DSSP file (Angstrom, degrees, kcal/mol; ACC not computed):
  #  RESIDUE AA STRUCTURE BP1 BP2  ACC     N-H-->O    O-->H-N    N-H-->O    O-->H-N    TCO  KAPPA ALPHA  PHI   PSI    X-CA   Y-CA   Z-CA
    1    1 A M              0   0    0      0, 0.0     2,-0.4     0, 0.0     0, 0.0   0.000 360.0 360.0 360.0 135.3    0.0    0.0    0.0
    2    2 A T        -     0   0    0      1,-0.1     2,-0.1    45,-0.0    44,-0.0  -0.721 360.0-124.6 -88.1 131.1    1.3    3.5   -0.9
    3    3 A A        -     0   0    0     -2,-0.4     2,-0.3    42,-0.1    45,-0.2  -0.400  24.3-159.1 -72.8 150.4    1.3    6.0    1.8
    4    4 A T    >   -     0   0    0     -2,-0.1     3,-1.4    43,-0.1     4,-0.4  -0.757  36.2 -99.5-120.2 171.4   -0.5    9.3    1.3
    5    5 A L  G >  S+     0   0    0      1,-0.3     3,-1.3    -2,-0.3     8,-0.1   0.840 122.5  61.6 -59.4 -33.1   -0.2   12.7    3.0
    6    6 A D  G 3  S+     0   0    0      1,-0.2    -1,-0.3    -3,-0.0    -3,-0.0   0.714  95.6  61.9 -67.1 -19.9   -3.2   11.8    5.1
    7    7 A D  G <  S+     0   0    0     -3,-1.4    -1,-0.2     2,-0.1     2,-0.2   0.639  88.7  91.4 -79.2 -14.5   -1.3    8.8    6.5
    8    8 A L  S <  S-     0   0    0     -3,-1.3    -3,-0.0    -4,-0.4     0, 0.0  -0.527  76.7-123.2 -85.8 147.7    1.3   11.1    8.1
    9    9 A T     >  -     0   0    0     -2,-0.2     4,-2.4     1,-0.1     5,-0.2  -0.367  34.6-102.1 -75.5 165.0    1.2   12.5   11.6
   10   10 A P  H  > S+     0   0    0      0, 0.0     4,-2.0     0, 0.0     5,-0.1   0.884 124.9  50.9 -56.5 -38.7    1.3   16.3   12.1
   11   11 A V  H  > S+     0   0    0      2,-0.2     4,-2.5     1,-0.2     5,-0.2   0.923 109.5  49.8 -65.7 -43.4    5.0   16.0   13.1
   12   12 A E  H  > S+     0   0    0      1,-0.2     4,-1.9     2,-0.2    -1,-0.2   0.882 109.5  52.0 -62.9 -38.2    5.8   13.9   10.0
   13   13 A K  H  X S+     0   0    0     -4,-2.4     4,-1.4     2,-0.2    -1,-0.2   0.912 109.9  49.0 -63.9 -41.4    4.0   16.5    7.8
   14   14 A T  H  X S+     0   0    0     -4,-2.0     4,-1.5     1,-0.2     3,-0.3   0.919 111.6  48.9 -63.3 -43.9    6.1   19.3    9.3
   15   15 A L  H  X S+     0   0    0     -4,-2.5     4,-2.9     1,-0.2    -1,-0.2   0.826 104.1  61.1 -65.9 -30.6    9.3   17.3    8.8
   16   16 A L  H  X S+     0   0    0     -4,-1.9     4,-2.8     2,-0.2    -1,-0.2   0.872 101.3  52.8 -64.2 -36.8    8.3   16.7    5.2
   17   17 A V  H  X S+     0   0    0     -4,-1.4     4,-2.3    -3,-0.3    -1,-0.2   0.930 111.7  45.6 -63.8 -44.6    8.3   20.4    4.5
   18   18 A T  H  X S+     0   0    0     -4,-1.5     4,-2.4     2,-0.2    -2,-0.2   0.923 113.5  49.4 -63.9 -44.5   11.9   20.7    5.9
   19   19 A L  H  X S+     0   0    0     -4,-2.9     4,-2.8     1,-0.2    -2,-0.2   0.921 111.1  49.8 -59.7 -44.8   13.0   17.6    3.9
   20   20 A A  H  X S+     0   0    0     -4,-2.8     4,-2.9     1,-0.2     5,-0.3   0.912 110.0  50.8 -62.1 -42.9   11.4   19.0    0.7
   21   21 A G  H  X S+     0   0    0     -4,-2.3     4,-1.8     1,-0.2    -1,-0.2   0.913 113.4  44.7 -60.7 -43.8   13.2   22.3    1.3
   22   22 A R  H  X S+     0   0    0     -4,-2.4     4,-1.8     2,-0.2    13,-0.4   0.901 115.1  48.6 -67.1 -40.9   16.5   20.6    1.8
   23   23 A A  H  X S+     0   0    0     -4,-2.8     4,-0.9    15,-0.2    -2,-0.2   0.923 112.0  47.1 -66.7 -44.7   16.0   18.3   -1.2
   24   24 A L  H  < S+     0   0    0     -4,-2.9     3,-0.4     1,-0.2     4,-0.4   0.855 110.0  54.2 -68.0 -33.6   14.9   21.1   -3.6
   25   25 A D  H >< S+     0   0    0     -4,-1.8     3,-1.6    -5,-0.3    -1,-0.2   0.906 102.9  57.8 -61.4 -41.8   17.9   23.2   -2.5
   26   26 A A  H 3< S+     0   0    0     -4,-1.8    -1,-0.2     1,-0.3    -2,-0.2   0.765 101.8  56.0 -61.7 -25.4   20.2   20.3   -3.3
   27   27 A R  T 3< S+     0   0    0     -4,-0.9    -1,-0.3    -3,-0.4    -2,-0.2   0.547  85.8 102.9 -85.4  -7.7   19.0   20.3   -6.9
   28   28 A K  S <  S-     0   0    0     -3,-1.6    -3,-0.0    -4,-0.4     6,-0.0  -0.394  82.6-118.8 -75.4 153.7   19.8   23.9   -7.5
   29   29 A P  S    S+     0   0    0      0, 0.0    -1,-0.1     0, 0.0    -4,-0.0   0.855 112.7  25.0 -59.7 -34.6   23.0   24.8   -9.5
   30   30 A R  S    S-     0   0    0     -5,-0.1    -3,-0.1     0, 0.0    -4,-0.1  -0.658  88.6-169.7-129.2  76.2   24.4   26.7   -6.5
   31   31 A P        -     0   0    0      0, 0.0    -5,-0.1     0, 0.0    -6,-0.1  -0.270  23.9-143.4 -68.7 152.2   22.8   25.1   -3.4
   32   32 A L  S    S+     0   0    0      3,-0.0    -6,-0.1     1,-0.0    28,-0.0   0.849 100.7  12.2 -77.7 -37.4   23.1   26.6    0.1
   33   33 A L  S    S-     0   0    0    -11,-0.1     3,-0.2     2,-0.0    -7,-0.1   0.791  78.0-153.2-107.5 -43.7   23.3   23.1    1.7
   34   34 A G        +     0   0    0      1,-0.2     2,-1.6   -12,-0.2     3,-0.2   0.880  23.6 176.4  67.0  38.1   23.8   20.6   -1.0
   35   35 A D     >  +     0   0    0    -13,-0.4     4,-1.6     1,-0.2    -9,-0.2  -0.571   8.3 173.3 -80.4  86.3   22.1   17.9    1.1
   36   36 A Q  H  > S+     0   0    0     -2,-1.6     4,-2.5     1,-0.2    -1,-0.2   0.833  75.4  59.7 -66.1 -32.3   22.1   15.0   -1.4
   37   37 A L  H  > S+     0   0    0      2,-0.2     4,-2.6     1,-0.2    -1,-0.2   0.917 104.3  50.4 -61.7 -42.2   20.9   12.6    1.2
   38   38 A A  H  > S+     0   0    0      1,-0.2     4,-2.7     2,-0.2   -15,-0.2   0.909 110.5  50.0 -61.1 -41.6   17.7   14.7    1.7
   39   39 A A  H  X S+     0   0    0     -4,-1.6     4,-2.2   -17,-0.2    -2,-0.2   0.906 111.3  48.6 -63.3 -41.4   17.2   14.7   -2.1
   40   40 A D  H  X S+     0   0    0     -4,-2.5     4,-1.4     2,-0.2    -2,-0.2   0.921 113.9  45.4 -65.0 -44.2   17.6   10.9   -2.3
   41   41 A V  H  X S+     0   0    0     -4,-2.6     4,-0.7     1,-0.2     3,-0.3   0.934 112.6  51.2 -64.5 -45.8   15.1   10.4    0.6
   42   42 A Y  H >< S+     0   0    0     -4,-2.7     3,-1.0     1,-0.2     4,-0.4   0.896 107.9  52.8 -58.3 -42.2   12.7   12.8   -0.9
   43   43 A D  H >< S+     0   0    0     -4,-2.2     3,-0.9     1,-0.2    -1,-0.2   0.838 105.1  55.6 -63.3 -32.8   12.8   11.1   -4.2
   44   44 A R  H 3< S+     0   0    0     -4,-1.4    -1,-0.2    -3,-0.3    -2,-0.2   0.626  90.0  75.9 -76.6 -12.1   12.0    7.7   -2.6
   45   45 A L  T X< S-     0   0    0     -3,-1.0     3,-1.2    -4,-0.7    -1,-0.2   0.727  77.1-174.0 -72.5 -20.3    8.8    9.1   -1.0
   46   46 A G  T X>  +     0   0    0     -3,-0.9     4,-1.5    -4,-0.4     3,-0.6  -0.388  63.9   4.2  64.0-133.4    7.0    9.0   -4.4
   47   47 A P  H 3> S+     0   0    0      0, 0.0     4,-0.7     0, 0.0    -1,-0.3   0.797 129.0  59.1 -58.0 -32.8    3.5   10.5   -4.4
   48   48 A V  H X4 S+     0   0    0     -3,-1.2     3,-1.0   -45,-0.2     4,-0.3   0.931 106.9  47.5 -63.2 -43.9    3.8   11.7   -0.8
   49   49 A G  H X4 S+     0   0    0     -3,-0.6     3,-1.4     1,-0.2    -1,-0.2   0.850 103.8  61.8 -64.7 -34.3    6.8   13.8   -1.6
   50   50 A D  H 3< S+     0   0    0     -4,-1.5    -1,-0.2     1,-0.3    -2,-0.2   0.686  93.2  65.4 -66.9 -17.2    5.1   15.2   -4.7
   51   51 A T  T << S+     0   0    0     -3,-1.0     2,-0.6    -4,-0.7    -1,-0.3   0.660  93.5  67.1 -79.8 -14.6    2.4   16.8   -2.6
   52   52 A V    <   +     0   0    0     -3,-1.4    -1,-0.1    -4,-0.3    -4,-0.0  -0.922  51.7 157.8-114.0 113.2    4.8   19.2   -0.9
   53   53 A R        -     0   0    0     -2,-0.6   -36,-0.1   -29,-0.0    -3,-0.0  -0.764  26.5-155.3-132.3  85.6    6.4   21.9   -3.0
   54   54 A P        -     0   0    0      0, 0.0    -2,-0.0     0, 0.0     5,-0.0  -0.258  25.1-105.7 -61.8 148.6    7.6   24.7   -0.8
   55   55 A S     >  -     0   0    0      1,-0.1     4,-2.5     4,-0.0     5,-0.2  -0.174  35.0-100.4 -65.1 166.5    7.9   28.2   -2.5
   56   56 A G  H  > S+     0   0    0      1,-0.2     4,-2.3     2,-0.2     5,-0.2   0.876 124.7  52.7 -57.6 -39.3   11.3   29.5   -3.3
   57   57 A T  H  > S+     0   0    0      2,-0.2     4,-2.6     1,-0.2    -1,-0.2   0.913 110.0  47.3 -64.0 -43.2   11.2   31.7   -0.2
   58   58 A V  H  > S+     0   0    0      2,-0.2     4,-2.7     1,-0.2    -2,-0.2   0.886 110.2  53.7 -66.8 -38.1   10.4   28.7    2.0
   59   59 A Q  H  X S+     0   0    0     -4,-2.5     4,-2.3     2,-0.2    -2,-0.2   0.935 112.4  43.4 -60.4 -46.3   13.2   26.7    0.3
   60   60 A V  H  X S+     0   0    0     -4,-2.3     4,-2.7     2,-0.2     5,-0.2   0.924 114.6  49.5 -66.7 -44.2   15.7   29.4    1.0
   61   61 A A  H  X S+     0   0    0     -4,-2.6     4,-2.7     1,-0.2     5,-0.2   0.901 111.6  49.6 -61.6 -40.7   14.5   30.0    4.6
   62   62 A T  H  X S+     0   0    0     -4,-2.7     4,-2.8     2,-0.2    -1,-0.2   0.921 111.7  48.4 -63.4 -44.4   14.6   26.2    5.3
   63   63 A A  H  X S+     0   0    0     -4,-2.3     4,-2.5    -5,-0.2    -2,-0.2   0.919 113.6  46.2 -63.7 -43.8   18.2   26.0    3.9
   64   64 A I  H  X S+     0   0    0     -4,-2.7     4,-2.4     2,-0.2    -2,-0.2   0.939 115.0  46.6 -65.0 -46.4   19.3   29.0    6.0
   65   65 A R  H  X S+     0   0    0     -4,-2.7     4,-2.5    -5,-0.2    -2,-0.2   0.917 113.4  49.6 -61.4 -43.5   17.6   27.7    9.2
   66   66 A S  H  X S+     0   0    0     -4,-2.8     4,-2.9    -5,-0.2    -1,-0.2   0.906 109.9  50.5 -63.1 -42.1   19.0   24.2    8.6
   67   67 A R  H  X S+     0   0    0     -4,-2.5     4,-2.3     2,-0.2    -1,-0.2   0.917 111.0  49.4 -62.8 -42.3   22.6   25.5    8.0
   68   68 A M  H  X S+     0   0    0     -4,-2.4     4,-2.2     1,-0.2    -2,-0.2   0.932 114.1  44.8 -61.7 -45.7   22.3   27.5   11.3
   69   69 A L  H  X S+     0   0    0     -4,-2.5     4,-2.8     2,-0.2     5,-0.3   0.899 110.7  54.1 -66.1 -40.7   21.1   24.5   13.2
   70   70 A D  H  X S+     0   0    0     -4,-2.9     4,-2.4     1,-0.2    -1,-0.2   0.917 110.9  46.8 -58.7 -43.6   23.7   22.2   11.6
   71   71 A R  H  X S+     0   0    0     -4,-2.3     4,-2.5     2,-0.2    -2,-0.2   0.909 112.8  48.8 -66.0 -42.3   26.5   24.6   12.7
   72   72 A L  H  X S+     0   0    0     -4,-2.2     4,-2.3     2,-0.2    -2,-0.2   0.919 113.4  46.3 -64.0 -43.3   25.1   24.9   16.3
   73   73 A V  H  X S+     0   0    0     -4,-2.8     4,-2.7     2,-0.2     5,-0.2   0.917 112.7  50.0 -66.2 -42.7   24.8   21.1   16.7
   74   74 A T  H  X S+     0   0    0     -4,-2.4     4,-2.5    -5,-0.3    -2,-0.2   0.920 111.5  48.6 -61.3 -44.1   28.2   20.5   15.3
   75   75 A A  H  X S+     0   0    0     -4,-2.5     4,-2.1     2,-0.2    -1,-0.2   0.901 112.2  49.2 -63.1 -40.9   29.7   23.1   17.6
   76   76 A F  H  X S+     0   0    0     -4,-2.3     4,-1.9     2,-0.2    -2,-0.2   0.935 112.2  47.3 -64.2 -45.7   27.9   21.6   20.6
   77   77 A I  H  < S+     0   0    0     -4,-2.7     6,-0.2     1,-0.2    -2,-0.2   0.901 111.7  51.0 -64.0 -40.2   29.1   18.1   19.7
   78   78 A D  H  < S+     0   0    0     -4,-2.5    -1,-0.2     1,-0.2    -2,-0.2   0.892 114.7  43.5 -62.5 -38.7   32.6   19.3   19.3
   79   79 A A  H  < S+     0   0    0     -4,-2.1    -1,-0.2     1,-0.2    -2,-0.2   0.730 125.4  33.5 -78.2 -22.9   32.5   21.0   22.7
   80   80 A H    ><  +     0   0    0     -4,-1.9     3,-2.3    -5,-0.2     4,-0.3  -0.604  65.7 170.2-132.9  71.1   30.8   18.0   24.4
   81   81 A P  T 3  S+     0   0    0      0, 0.0     3,-0.4     0, 0.0    -1,-0.1   0.718  79.8  52.7 -60.3 -21.7   32.1   14.8   22.7
   82   82 A D  T >  S+     0   0    0      1,-0.2     3,-1.2     2,-0.1    -5,-0.1   0.426  82.5  92.4 -91.7   1.6   30.5   12.6   25.4
   83   83 A A  T <  S+     0   0    0     -3,-2.3    -1,-0.2     1,-0.3    -6,-0.1   0.757  73.8  66.1 -68.9 -24.5   27.0   14.2   25.0
   84   84 A G  T 3         0   0    0     -3,-0.4    -1,-0.3    -4,-0.3    -2,-0.1   0.570 360.0 360.0 -77.3  -7.7   25.9   11.6   22.4
   85   85 A G    <         0   0    0     -3,-1.2    -2,-0.1    -4,-0.0    -3,-0.1   0.445 360.0 360.0  90.8 360.0   26.0    8.8   24.9
């Protein structure tokens, strides 16, 4: 059975928007993130992924927010190597 957008929880739907933003950024000639894994995962979603097409503004905002969070998490992990358990 193929999943639809209605099968997703509210949290999964929210994450799908972020995934779509990262994936669509990766396909640009000059991506901000270049997250190829996000693009690969998004492509495997099939019809569910096709239902989410963030605007250009949302794509850029998602990429910028993701880059900021990636840097903060990396800095935290570098400063606290035992934090991951």
